N, C-alpha and C positions, 0 to 999 in steps of 0.2 A: 710371869714370872723373870724376872730380875736377871739379869748372868747368872749373882751370883750365888743366886736361889737355885741355877739351873745346874749348875757343877755342886754346890749339895745335893742334888740331888741324882749330882751322879758319884761320887765318893759313897751314898746312902744303899744304891742299888749295887756299886765295886762289893761296900761293906755286907750287901745281904748275899751276897755271891761270896765272898770269904767265907761267911759258918753254913752256907750250904753243904762250901766242897768238904768245912773240916765233918762234918757232922756224920755228909758221905762217904770220904776216904777218906776224912786226918786230915791231916800239910804236915808236913814235916819243916825243921829248919832249912832242910837241902831243896824241898816247896815252895817253899818262901821266900828263899837267899838267891834259892840257879836251880830252878826250874825248867824240862828242856821243854825244848819246842814241841807249842800244841798242849800246853801245860794248861790247864784251867786261871794258874798264877802269874804264866808269861806277862810281864812287861808289870803286871798287878802293882811290884810297889813301887817302881817308877811312873806308870800314871799319877795314881793313889798322890804320891811328891809333889808335882806339880801341877793336881786340884787344888790341893790343897797352899801351895803356896800362891795359885791364882788369888786361891779364896782373903788369904790376906790380904793381897795386894787393892785387892779390892773392897777389901773393910775399910785399909787405911786412903784412898784413896772420899772415900766416902766423908771419913771422919780428918778428910784435911792433916790426916796425921803422917809425919816421914818414915822411915819404915829405916 
């Protein structure tokens, strides 16, 4: 499995956990943007954005395009 595929798998895993949390307890704007320490969504946005950026960078490398 390529590094890009591993990153995408991690993003999908994060999405599944988010959906599970949303169905279980709901997700408020505060939960999403300013979760308390220890909250299941703590660091979610930052980590997801970093992974997405890495995927885009890898895709540009594969195609030889510049960002």
